[in-house]
BAZA-969598 format. One record per residue (C-alpha): residue number from 1; x, y negated, z. Coordinates in steps of 0.2 Angstrom, whole numbers, plus 5000, padded with zeros to 4 digits. Example, Ala and Ser with C-alpha at 12.3 -4.5 7.8 and 13.67 -1.06 7.14 Angstrom:
BEGIN
[1, [5062, 5022, 5039]]
[2, [5068, 5005, 5036]]
***
This chain:
BEGIN
[1, [4980, 5188, 4943]]
[2, [4971, 5171, 4946]]
[3, [4954, 5173, 4952]]
[4, [4940, 5160, 4952]]
[5, [4938, 5150, 4968]]
[6, [4919, 5152, 4965]]
[7, [4916, 5167, 4977]]
[8, [4901, 5175, 4967]]
[9, [4911, 5174, 4950]]
[10, [4927, 5181, 4959]]
[11, [4918, 5197, 4962]]
[12, [4919, 5201, 4943]]
[13, [4938, 5198, 4943]]
[14, [4937, 5184, 4931]]
[15, [4940, 5165, 4934]]
[16, [4928, 5158, 4921]]
[17, [4912, 5163, 4911]]
[18, [4915, 5163, 4892]]
[19, [4904, 5154, 4880]]
[20, [4906, 5159, 4861]]
[21, [4899, 5145, 4851]]
[22, [4902, 5137, 4834]]
[23, [4892, 5136, 4818]]
[24, [4879, 5147, 4811]]
[25, [4884, 5163, 4802]]
[26, [4902, 5162, 4809]]
[27, [4901, 5179, 4817]]
[28, [4897, 5174, 4835]]
[29, [4886, 5189, 4838]]
[30, [4899, 5202, 4833]]
[31, [4912, 5194, 4843]]
[32, [4901, 5192, 4859]]
[33, [4897, 5211, 4858]]
[34, [4915, 5216, 4856]]
[35, [4919, 5204, 4871]]
[36, [4905, 5210, 4882]]
[37, [4910, 5228, 4879]]
[38, [4929, 5225, 4883]]
[39, [4924, 5213, 4898]]
[40, [4911, 5224, 4906]]
[41, [4899, 5210, 4903]]
[42, [4881, 5207, 4897]]
[43, [4876, 5194, 4884]]
[44, [4866, 5178, 4887]]
[45, [4859, 5169, 4873]]
[46, [4863, 5150, 4871]]
[47, [4852, 5147, 4856]]
[48, [4837, 5135, 4856]]
[49, [4827, 5145, 4843]]
[50, [4831, 5163, 4849]]
[51, [4821, 5159, 4865]]
[52, [4805, 5160, 4855]]
[53, [4796, 5177, 4853]]
[54, [4790, 5183, 4836]]
[55, [4804, 5173, 4827]]
[56, [4818, 5186, 4825]]
[57, [4824, 5186, 4807]]
[58, [4824, 5167, 4804]]
[59, [4833, 5164, 4820]]
[60, [4846, 5177, 4817]]
[61, [4843, 5186, 4833]]
[62, [4854, 5201, 4837]]
[63, [4846, 5216, 4829]]
[64, [4838, 5230, 4839]]
[65, [4854, 5241, 4836]]
[66, [4865, 5226, 4842]]
[67, [4855, 5224, 4858]]
[68, [4856, 5242, 4861]]
[69, [4875, 5241, 4862]]
[70, [4875, 5228, 4875]]
[71, [4861, 5221, 4886]]
[72, [4855, 5204, 4880]]
[73, [4847, 5190, 4890]]
[74, [4838, 5174, 4888]]
[75, [4830, 5180, 4871]]
[76, [4811, 5180, 4869]]
[77, [4807, 5169, 4884]]
[78, [4792, 5159, 4878]]
[79, [4779, 5159, 4864]]
[80, [4782, 5147, 4850]]
[81, [4768, 5136, 4856]]
[82, [4777, 5132, 4873]]
[83, [4787, 5116, 4874]]
[84, [4805, 5121, 4880]]
[85, [4818, 5108, 4884]]
[86, [4837, 5109, 4889]]
[87, [4832, 5108, 4908]]
[88, [4821, 5123, 4906]]
[89, [4835, 5133, 4898]]
[90, [4847, 5128, 4911]]
[91, [4835, 5134, 4925]]
[92, [4833, 5151, 4916]]
[93, [4852, 5152, 4912]]
[94, [4857, 5149, 4930]]
[95, [4845, 5161, 4937]]
[96, [4852, 5174, 4925]]
[97, [4870, 5170, 4929]]
[98, [4867, 5172, 4948]]
[99, [4858, 5189, 4945]]
[100, [4872, 5196, 4934]]
[101, [4886, 5189, 4945]]
[102, [4877, 5196, 4961]]
[103, [4879, 5213, 4953]]
[104, [4897, 5210, 4948]]
[105, [4893, 5208, 4930]]
[106, [4901, 5195, 4919]]
[107, [4889, 5184, 4909]]
[108, [4895, 5182, 4891]]
[109, [4886, 5167, 4883]]
[110, [4883, 5166, 4864]]
[111, [4875, 5153, 4853]]
[112, [4877, 5138, 4842]]
[113, [4865, 5125, 4851]]
[114, [4877, 5112, 4856]]
[115, [4866, 5104, 4869]]
[116, [4864, 5120, 4878]]
[117, [4883, 5123, 4878]]
[118, [4887, 5106, 4883]]
[119, [4874, 5106, 4897]]
[120, [4882, 5122, 4904]]
[121, [4900, 5116, 4902]]
[122, [4897, 5099, 4910]]
[123, [4885, 5104, 4923]]
[124, [4872, 5092, 4917]]
[125, [4858, 5088, 4929]]
[126, [4841, 5082, 4922]]
[127, [4834, 5077, 4940]]
[128, [4841, 5059, 4938]]
[129, [4832, 5055, 4921]]
[130, [4814, 5060, 4921]]
[131, [4805, 5056, 4905]]
[132, [4788, 5047, 4905]]
[133, [4777, 5059, 4897]]
[134, [4764, 5046, 4892]]
[135, [4778, 5037, 4882]]
[136, [4783, 5054, 4874]]
[137, [4765, 5059, 4870]]
[138, [4762, 5042, 4862]]
[139, [4778, 5044, 4851]]
[140, [4773, 5061, 4846]]
[141, [4756, 5055, 4841]]
[142, [4764, 5041, 4831]]
[143, [4775, 5054, 4822]]
[144, [4760, 5064, 4817]]
[145, [4752, 5049, 4810]]
[146, [4766, 5039, 4802]]
[147, [4782, 5050, 4801]]
[148, [4798, 5049, 4810]]
[149, [4807, 5034, 4801]]
[150, [4801, 5020, 4812]]
[151, [4804, 5030, 4828]]
[152, [4821, 5035, 4822]]
[153, [4826, 5016, 4818]]
[154, [4820, 5011, 4836]]
[155, [4831, 5024, 4843]]
[156, [4846, 5018, 4834]]
[157, [4843, 5000, 4839]]
[158, [4842, 5005, 4857]]
[159, [4857, 5016, 4856]]
[160, [4868, 5015, 4840]]
[161, [4878, 5031, 4845]]
[162, [4863, 5041, 4842]]
[163, [4865, 5039, 4823]]
[164, [4880, 5050, 4823]]
[165, [4874, 5063, 4836]]
[166, [4855, 5065, 4832]]
[167, [4849, 5069, 4814]]
[168, [4833, 5061, 4809]]
[169, [4826, 5078, 4804]]
[170, [4827, 5084, 4822]]
[171, [4811, 5076, 4826]]
[172, [4808, 5083, 4843]]
[173, [4825, 5077, 4849]]
[174, [4823, 5060, 4842]]
[175, [4806, 5058, 4850]]
[176, [4812, 5065, 4867]]
[177, [4828, 5054, 4867]]
[178, [4818, 5038, 4863]]
[179, [4806, 5042, 4876]]
[180, [4820, 5045, 4889]]
[181, [4829, 5028, 4884]]
[182, [4812, 5019, 4885]]
[183, [4809, 5027, 4902]]
[184, [4826, 5023, 4911]]
[185, [4832, 5008, 4901]]
[186, [4850, 5016, 4899]]
[187, [4860, 5022, 4884]]
[188, [4863, 5041, 4882]]
[189, [4881, 5038, 4887]]
[190, [4876, 5030, 4904]]
[191, [4863, 5044, 4906]]
[192, [4876, 5058, 4903]]
[193, [4888, 5050, 4915]]
[194, [4875, 5049, 4928]]
[195, [4870, 5067, 4925]]
[196, [4887, 5075, 4926]]
[197, [4893, 5067, 4943]]
[198, [4892, 5083, 4952]]
[199, [4902, 5093, 4939]]
[200, [4898, 5111, 4932]]
[201, [4890, 5124, 4943]]
[202, [4902, 5137, 4936]]
[203, [4918, 5137, 4927]]
[204, [4916, 5140, 4908]]
[205, [4928, 5143, 4894]]
[206, [4923, 5139, 4877]]
[207, [4927, 5149, 4861]]
[208, [4922, 5144, 4843]]
[209, [4926, 5153, 4826]]
[210, [4934, 5143, 4813]]
[211, [4931, 5147, 4794]]
[212, [4937, 5138, 4779]]
[213, [4922, 5127, 4774]]
[214, [4919, 5136, 4757]]
[215, [4919, 5153, 4765]]
[216, [4907, 5148, 4779]]
[217, [4895, 5141, 4766]]
[218, [4896, 5158, 4757]]
[219, [4892, 5167, 4773]]
[220, [4877, 5156, 4776]]
[221, [4870, 5158, 4758]]
[222, [4873, 5177, 4760]]
[223, [4864, 5177, 4776]]
[224, [4849, 5168, 4769]]
[225, [4848, 5181, 4755]]
[226, [4848, 5195, 4769]]
[227, [4835, 5186, 4779]]
[228, [4823, 5187, 4763]]
[229, [4826, 5205, 4762]]
[230, [4823, 5207, 4781]]
[231, [4806, 5198, 4780]]
[232, [4809, 5180, 4785]]
[233, [4794, 5175, 4773]]
[234, [4782, 5186, 4783]]
[235, [4788, 5177, 4799]]
[236, [4786, 5160, 4791]]
[237, [4768, 5164, 4786]]
[238, [4764, 5170, 4804]]
[239, [4771, 5154, 4811]]
[240, [4762, 5143, 4798]]
[241, [4746, 5151, 4803]]
[242, [4748, 5147, 4821]]
[243, [4742, 5130, 4818]]
[244, [4755, 5122, 4829]]
[245, [4759, 5103, 4827]]
[246, [4772, 5098, 4815]]
[247, [4783, 5090, 4829]]
[248, [4784, 5107, 4839]]
[249, [4801, 5114, 4840]]
[250, [4797, 5131, 4832]]
[251, [4789, 5122, 4817]]
[252, [4805, 5112, 4814]]
[253, [4816, 5127, 4814]]
[254, [4828, 5128, 4799]]
[255, [4823, 5144, 4791]]
[256, [4804, 5142, 4792]]
[257, [4799, 5124, 4788]]
[258, [4808, 5126, 4771]]
[259, [4797, 5140, 4766]]
[260, [4780, 5131, 4771]]
[261, [4779, 5122, 4754]]
[262, [4779, 5139, 4745]]
[263, [4766, 5146, 4757]]
[264, [4755, 5130, 4753]]
[265, [4758, 5133, 4735]]
[266, [4767, 5117, 4732]]
[267, [4784, 5124, 4727]]
[268, [4792, 5140, 4720]]
[269, [4800, 5152, 4731]]
[270, [4817, 5150, 4722]]
[271, [4816, 5131, 4726]]
[272, [4812, 5134, 4744]]
[273, [4826, 5146, 4746]]
[274, [4839, 5134, 4738]]
[275, [4833, 5121, 4750]]
[276, [4834, 5133, 4765]]
[277, [4852, 5137, 4760]]
[278, [4856, 5118, 4758]]
[279, [4848, 5114, 4775]]
[280, [4858, 5128, 4783]]
[281, [4874, 5122, 4777]]
[282, [4870, 5105, 4782]]
[283, [4866, 5111, 4800]]
[284, [4883, 5121, 4800]]
[285, [4892, 5104, 4796]]
[286, [4882, 5096, 4811]]
[287, [4887, 5110, 4822]]
[288, [4905, 5109, 4818]]
[289, [4905, 5090, 4821]]
[290, [4897, 5092, 4838]]
[291, [4909, 5106, 4844]]
[292, [4924, 5097, 4837]]
[293, [4919, 5082, 4848]]
[294, [4918, 5093, 4864]]
[295, [4933, 5096, 4876]]
[296, [4942, 5111, 4879]]
[297, [4936, 5123, 4865]]
[298, [4948, 5137, 4859]]
[299, [4946, 5138, 4840]]
[300, [4948, 5155, 4833]]
[301, [4954, 5156, 4815]]
[302, [4944, 5168, 4805]]
[303, [4959, 5179, 4800]]
[304, [4964, 5181, 4818]]
[305, [4946, 5186, 4824]]
[306, [4949, 5205, 4824]]
[307, [4964, 5204, 4835]]
[308, [4958, 5189, 4846]]
[309, [4958, 5193, 4865]]
[310, [4946, 5183, 4875]]
[311, [4951, 5191, 4891]]
[312, [4968, 5183, 4892]]
[313, [4960, 5166, 4893]]
[314, [4947, 5170, 4907]]
[315, [4958, 5181, 4919]]
***
């Protein structure tokens, strides 16, 4: 049996830490619970929305029943009003990894946020690329006044690769990335190369579930219908009443912002739900594009899911 050269990871008997990623509604939670049970591990969230408290239905957090089956971590870290970046996630993730490994427990990461997954896999360091907060705040004020179009166009001019990698509707990331490029006068590729020189802190093995596109979209539509039954509208009303700026991450979350026009009396609930389903499908497509461009992912075909053995890839 090959054991990891990382001493603290070797205590678990495994050579790498699994990350179960992929598009929304693909079955990541169920697979991660099954894997954690068989590996004697505990689950660490890798989702940029599940870190927010009070937002459970719309972010598809593991249910109470699911969390009772296996301990879950890196969920409900901050209030929706608190800014939270990838660097903050990595700090929390590394702290949790060290805690679990010190007790001989294997972390099993699960989530669909490509930035978080890539940051772990590549060992991205944010120490070399500090953002000028005055620039970022100025861009945020510009967005509140004039919208995102002008900011997005300036980002594309500075770094054309961003047009493929960053969607205009992801306003928080658009603003943060433009502020970063204006601060360091480099492209995102140059920043990424500088930030990964030291390599990953731990070895990770990535897994993603692959569904035929139409089946995945059907799963997404069904999930939205279930979220309505579970109370997503109540969560959206709570979030809306918090008075957060439109540029905040929580206010941009797919699942809530689509329902705001209904809360404001501008659109019917049916129209908002149809838009929510469409945006969720669009998001899944972007996730698939992101993960298919990443290195070394084991793609699990949906029909093989029930028999798939993650352990054989990390021993």
